[in-house]
C-alpha positions as CSV (number, residue, x, y, z in Angstrom):
1,M,0.0,0.0,0.0
2,K,2.9,2.4,0.8
3,K,4.4,1.8,-2.6
4,L,1.1,2.6,-4.3
5,V,0.7,5.9,-2.4
6,L,4.3,6.8,-3.2
7,A,3.9,6.0,-6.9
8,A,0.7,8.0,-7.0
9,A,2.4,11.0,-5.4
10,L,5.4,10.8,-7.7
11,A,3.1,10.5,-10.8
12,G,1.1,13.5,-9.6
13,A,4.2,15.6,-9.0
14,A,5.7,14.6,-12.4
15,S,2.5,15.5,-14.4
16,T,2.2,19.0,-12.9
17,A,5.7,20.1,-13.7
18,S,5.8,22.5,-16.7
19,A,8.7,24.4,-18.3
20,G,6.6,27.1,-19.9
21,N,3.2,28.1,-21.2
22,L,1.5,27.8,-24.6
23,A,1.7,31.5,-25.4
24,E,4.0,32.6,-28.2
25,P,7.2,34.3,-27.0
26,V,7.4,38.0,-27.6
27,V,10.5,38.8,-29.7
28,E,11.5,42.4,-29.9
29,P,13.2,43.6,-33.1
30,P,16.9,44.5,-32.8
31,V,17.8,48.1,-32.3
32,I,19.9,49.6,-35.1
33,I,21.7,52.8,-34.5
34,E,22.6,54.9,-37.5
35,E,25.4,57.5,-37.6
36,T,24.0,60.8,-38.8
37,G,27.0,63.0,-38.8
38,G,29.5,61.0,-40.7
39,S,33.3,61.6,-40.4
40,S,33.1,65.4,-40.9
41,S,31.3,66.1,-37.6
42,G,34.5,65.3,-35.6
43,W,36.1,68.6,-36.4
44,V,33.3,71.0,-35.4
45,L,33.8,70.9,-31.6
46,P,37.6,71.3,-31.7
47,L,37.2,74.2,-34.1
48,I,34.7,76.0,-31.8
49,L,37.1,75.4,-28.8
50,L,40.0,76.8,-30.9
51,V,38.0,79.9,-31.7
52,L,37.0,80.4,-28.0
53,V,40.7,80.0,-26.9
54,G,41.8,82.5,-29.6
55,A,39.2,85.0,-28.5
56,A,40.3,84.6,-24.8
57,V,43.9,85.1,-25.8
58,A,43.1,88.2,-28.0
59,S,41.1,89.9,-25.2
60,N,44.1,89.9,-22.8
C-alpha cells in the first residue's frame, strides 16, 4: 500500500511540472543605431574650442 501511495504521489508531481506556457514568445526587433553626422562632424567641436581660446587670448 505504501508503494502505491508513493507511486501516485510521484506521478502526480511529475505530471504538474511545466517548463513554460502555450503563449507565443514576444520577440522584440533589434535596435539599429545609424550614424547621422559622418566623419566630418568630428572637427566642429575642436574648431569651436579653438575659436574660443583664440578669443580669450586676444582679449588679454
